Short mmCIF file of the C-alpha atoms (twelve columns), coordinates in Angstrom:
data_MODEL
# 
_entry.id   MODEL 
# 
loop_
_atom_site.group_PDB 
_atom_site.id 
_atom_site.type_symbol 
_atom_site.label_atom_id 
_atom_site.label_alt_id 
_atom_site.label_comp_id 
_atom_site.label_asym_id 
_atom_site.label_seq_id 
_atom_site.Cartn_x 
_atom_site.Cartn_y 
_atom_site.Cartn_z 
_atom_site.pdbx_PDB_model_num 
ATOM 1   C CA . MET A 1   -283.980 9.236  5.104   1 
ATOM 2   C CA . LYS A 2   -280.544 7.954  4.123   1 
ATOM 3   C CA . GLU A 3   -279.730 8.387  0.447   1 
ATOM 4   C CA . GLU A 4   -278.709 5.079  -1.109  1 
ATOM 5   C CA . LYS A 5   -276.619 4.945  -4.251  1 
ATOM 6   C CA . THR A 6   -277.921 2.739  -7.000  1 
ATOM 7   C CA . PHE A 7   -275.815 1.584  -9.868  1 
ATOM 8   C CA . ILE A 8   -275.676 -0.814 -12.756 1 
ATOM 9   C CA . GLU A 9   -272.996 -3.448 -12.375 1 
ATOM 10  C CA . ASN A 10  -272.646 -4.857 -15.879 1 
ATOM 11  C CA . GLU A 11  -273.702 -4.629 -19.500 1 
ATOM 12  C CA . GLN A 12  -276.482 -7.206 -19.073 1 
ATOM 13  C CA . GLU A 13  -278.144 -5.082 -16.396 1 
ATOM 14  C CA . TYR A 14  -277.614 -1.974 -18.528 1 
ATOM 15  C CA . ASP A 15  -279.318 -3.612 -21.519 1 
ATOM 16  C CA . ALA A 16  -282.239 -4.767 -19.356 1 
ATOM 17  C CA . ILE A 17  -282.749 -1.283 -17.945 1 
ATOM 18  C CA . MET A 18  -282.559 0.295  -21.389 1 
ATOM 19  C CA . ALA A 19  -285.243 -2.147 -22.586 1 
ATOM 20  C CA . ARG A 20  -287.420 -1.328 -19.569 1 
ATOM 21  C CA . GLN A 21  -287.078 2.385  -20.279 1 
ATOM 22  C CA . GLU A 22  -288.292 1.795  -23.838 1 
ATOM 23  C CA . VAL A 23  -291.412 0.108  -22.445 1 
ATOM 24  C CA . LEU A 24  -292.014 2.911  -19.950 1 
ATOM 25  C CA . LEU A 25  -291.729 5.558  -22.653 1 
ATOM 26  C CA . LYS A 26  -294.906 4.160  -24.207 1 
ATOM 27  C CA . TYR A 27  -296.856 5.088  -21.072 1 
ATOM 28  C CA . ILE A 28  -295.481 8.500  -20.190 1 
ATOM 29  C CA . SER A 29  -295.722 11.843 -21.935 1 
ATOM 30  C CA . GLU A 30  -295.335 15.527 -21.219 1 
ATOM 31  C CA . ASP A 31  -298.804 15.405 -19.638 1 
ATOM 32  C CA . THR A 32  -297.949 12.603 -17.205 1 
ATOM 33  C CA . PRO A 33  -298.347 13.825 -13.616 1 
ATOM 34  C CA . PRO A 34  -295.124 13.964 -11.584 1 
ATOM 35  C CA . ASP A 35  -296.429 11.438 -9.040  1 
ATOM 36  C CA . ASP A 36  -297.109 8.783  -11.710 1 
ATOM 37  C CA . LEU A 37  -295.312 5.567  -10.713 1 
ATOM 38  C CA . GLN A 38  -294.159 4.816  -14.242 1 
ATOM 39  C CA . LEU A 39  -292.674 8.299  -14.579 1 
ATOM 40  C CA . ILE A 40  -290.930 7.915  -11.225 1 
ATOM 41  C CA . GLU A 41  -289.571 4.517  -12.248 1 
ATOM 42  C CA . TYR A 42  -288.330 5.991  -15.526 1 
ATOM 43  C CA . ALA A 43  -286.567 8.834  -13.680 1 
ATOM 44  C CA . VAL A 44  -284.842 6.443  -11.260 1 
ATOM 45  C CA . LEU A 45  -283.693 4.219  -14.109 1 
ATOM 46  C CA . ALA A 46  -282.475 7.252  -16.050 1 
ATOM 47  C CA . ARG A 47  -280.253 8.242  -13.111 1 
ATOM 48  C CA . CYS A 48  -278.852 4.713  -12.934 1 
ATOM 49  C CA . VAL A 49  -278.153 4.725  -16.663 1 
ATOM 50  C CA . GLN A 50  -276.475 8.119  -16.454 1 
ATOM 51  C CA . GLN A 51  -274.217 6.962  -13.619 1 
ATOM 52  C CA . TYR A 52  -273.260 3.782  -15.501 1 
ATOM 53  C CA . GLU A 53  -272.607 5.583  -18.778 1 
ATOM 54  C CA . GLU A 54  -270.442 8.197  -17.089 1 
ATOM 55  C CA . ALA A 55  -268.345 5.471  -15.488 1 
ATOM 56  C CA . VAL A 56  -268.094 3.203  -18.536 1 
ATOM 57  C CA . PHE A 57  -268.108 5.570  -21.494 1 
ATOM 58  C CA . ASN A 58  -266.140 8.394  -19.835 1 
ATOM 59  C CA . PRO A 59  -263.334 6.524  -18.105 1 
ATOM 60  C CA . PRO A 60  -260.703 8.482  -16.231 1 
ATOM 61  C CA . PRO A 61  -257.853 9.810  -18.344 1 
ATOM 62  C CA . PRO A 62  -254.971 7.418  -18.936 1 
ATOM 63  C CA . THR A 63  -251.757 7.489  -16.958 1 
ATOM 64  C CA . ILE A 64  -248.284 7.058  -18.408 1 
ATOM 65  C CA . ALA A 65  -248.035 3.790  -16.464 1 
ATOM 66  C CA . GLY A 66  -251.338 2.600  -17.922 1 
ATOM 67  C CA . LEU A 67  -250.355 3.560  -21.467 1 
ATOM 68  C CA . LEU A 68  -247.032 1.744  -21.141 1 
ATOM 69  C CA . GLN A 69  -248.618 -1.384 -19.689 1 
ATOM 70  C CA . LEU A 70  -251.210 -1.462 -22.462 1 
ATOM 71  C CA . LYS A 71  -248.863 -0.793 -25.380 1 
ATOM 72  C CA . LEU A 72  -246.017 -3.034 -24.181 1 
ATOM 73  C CA . GLY A 73  -248.498 -5.855 -23.591 1 
ATOM 74  C CA . ASP A 74  -250.227 -5.358 -26.951 1 
ATOM 75  C CA . MET A 75  -246.922 -5.313 -28.795 1 
ATOM 76  C CA . GLY A 76  -245.395 -8.191 -26.806 1 
ATOM 77  C CA . ILE A 77  -242.448 -6.070 -25.706 1 
ATOM 78  C CA . THR A 78  -240.864 -6.747 -22.321 1 
ATOM 79  C CA . GLN A 79  -239.677 -3.973 -20.069 1 
ATOM 80  C CA . GLY A 80  -236.108 -5.108 -20.671 1 
ATOM 81  C CA . ILE A 81  -236.447 -4.901 -24.442 1 
ATOM 82  C CA . PHE A 82  -238.172 -1.544 -24.162 1 
ATOM 83  C CA . ALA A 83  -235.311 -0.290 -21.968 1 
ATOM 84  C CA . GLN A 84  -232.853 -1.315 -24.705 1 
ATOM 85  C CA . MET A 85  -234.975 0.425  -27.348 1 
ATOM 86  C CA . LEU A 86  -234.807 3.652  -25.333 1 
ATOM 87  C CA . GLY A 87  -231.217 3.315  -24.132 1 
ATOM 88  C CA . VAL A 88  -232.207 3.384  -20.454 1 
ATOM 89  C CA . SER A 89  -231.959 0.908  -17.586 1 
ATOM 90  C CA . PRO A 90  -234.691 -1.698 -17.031 1 
ATOM 91  C CA . SER A 91  -235.175 -0.328 -13.506 1 
ATOM 92  C CA . ARG A 92  -236.006 3.088  -14.986 1 
ATOM 93  C CA . VAL A 93  -238.658 1.524  -17.245 1 
ATOM 94  C CA . SER A 94  -240.013 -0.364 -14.242 1 
ATOM 95  C CA . GLU A 95  -240.456 2.955  -12.397 1 
ATOM 96  C CA . TRP A 96  -242.488 4.306  -15.324 1 
ATOM 97  C CA . VAL A 97  -244.592 1.153  -15.742 1 
ATOM 98  C CA . THR A 98  -245.455 1.071  -12.045 1 
ATOM 99  C CA . GLY A 99  -246.218 4.790  -11.929 1 
ATOM 100 C CA . LYS A 100 -243.418 5.643  -9.493  1 
ATOM 101 C CA . SER A 101 -242.074 8.275  -11.861 1 
ATOM 102 C CA . ILE A 102 -242.820 9.891  -15.210 1 
ATOM 103 C CA . PRO A 103 -240.354 9.788  -18.102 1 
ATOM 104 C CA . PRO A 104 -238.682 13.053 -19.116 1 
ATOM 105 C CA . PRO A 105 -239.887 14.790 -22.308 1 
ATOM 106 C CA . PRO A 106 -237.224 13.289 -24.626 1 
ATOM 107 C CA . ILE A 107 -238.272 9.789  -23.519 1 
ATOM 108 C CA . LEU A 108 -241.947 10.673 -23.919 1 
ATOM 109 C CA . ARG A 109 -241.191 11.575 -27.541 1 
ATOM 110 C CA . GLN A 110 -239.466 8.222  -28.042 1 
ATOM 111 C CA . MET A 111 -242.423 6.450  -26.456 1 
ATOM 112 C CA . ARG A 112 -244.729 8.225  -28.880 1 
ATOM 113 C CA . ASP A 113 -242.622 7.142  -31.848 1 
ATOM 114 C CA . LYS A 114 -241.638 3.612  -30.838 1 
ATOM 115 C CA . LEU A 115 -244.997 2.550  -29.371 1 
ATOM 116 C CA . ASN A 116 -247.224 4.584  -31.708 1 
ATOM 117 C CA . ILE A 117 -248.931 6.378  -28.840 1 
ATOM 118 C CA . PRO A 118 -250.792 9.500  -29.985 1 
ATOM 119 C CA . ALA A 119 -249.229 12.660 -28.566 1 
ATOM 120 C CA . ASP A 120 -252.570 13.859 -27.179 1 
ATOM 121 C CA . LEU A 121 -252.865 10.728 -25.023 1 
ATOM 122 C CA . ILE A 122 -249.399 11.318 -23.624 1 
ATOM 123 C CA . LEU A 123 -250.201 14.950 -22.918 1 
ATOM 124 C CA . ASP A 124 -253.456 13.986 -21.197 1 
ATOM 125 C CA . ALA A 125 -251.586 11.404 -19.126 1 
ATOM 126 C CA . ILE A 126 -248.936 13.811 -17.870 1 
ATOM 127 C CA . ALA A 127 -251.467 16.560 -17.159 1 
ATOM 128 C CA . ILE A 128 -252.993 14.512 -14.319 1 
# 
């Protein structure tokens, strides 16, 4: 038998499955036999929920490119302006924003200070 992957695609489906699990919990207990259909349904839904929560609530660690894109966008700063703030060329900033290269440590410190990026996020991003 081929193993098929099941997954929840959006928050609406997640909420519906969580509600269904609450209903099922009323009918199962520690004494419920392992072949009980409601227990089996609960177990399948639990695996789907676990997969969804791992993907949504434990996203992959950020990248320097992702942090820059997010912070520059949030602050309304263009790559050109950011390049001026750092004293580097716009093409260098473009390399960082697209993930083609990673800024050197002195620039990472400036990023932390000028964009208010927590140091631990930067460290996580360069550890990838």
